[in-house]
Residue, then its C-alpha position, 0 to 999 in steps of 0.5 A: m544091848i537090846p537088839e533093834t528088832s526087840l526094841s522096835a517091836y516093844m515101841s510099836q506097842t501102844p500103852e493101852k495094849l501094854q496095860s491090858d496086857y498086864s491087867r490079863i497077866y496079873d488076873a490069870l495069876k490071881l487064878l493060877k496062884s504060881g505059873n510058867y509063861e505057858d501057864i500064864a498065856h494059856a490061862a489068860g487066853f493069849n495065842d503068843r506065848n513068847s509075848v508073854s514071857r516078855r511082859l512077865k520080865e517088865m511086870v518083874e521089873a516093875g515090882r508087880i509080880e516076882m519069879t519064885g525060884e522054882k522052874k516048871p516043865t514047859e510043854r517041850g520039856r524045857s525049864a521055865f520059870v515060875y512067877r507069881i503075884l509079888q507077896l509083900p511082908l505085912 
């Protein structure tokens, strides 16, 4: 079950804002090749790293990016999943 506050926050996003966030994240991953949510947020110029982690989940579900299966420490020493642009088979 999705918490009501999370659903409310998502519903307050305009389609244009979401698309802009997705594009910024995708472009950052093109430059980085791979990274955790903090790496991506920094490269894309986001102030709110947590909003990037939410968009990453949505982008994985949409088939635009994938989790590498690796984890990388955050600035606080916690493990965070590493993402990359979806590698399609040839």
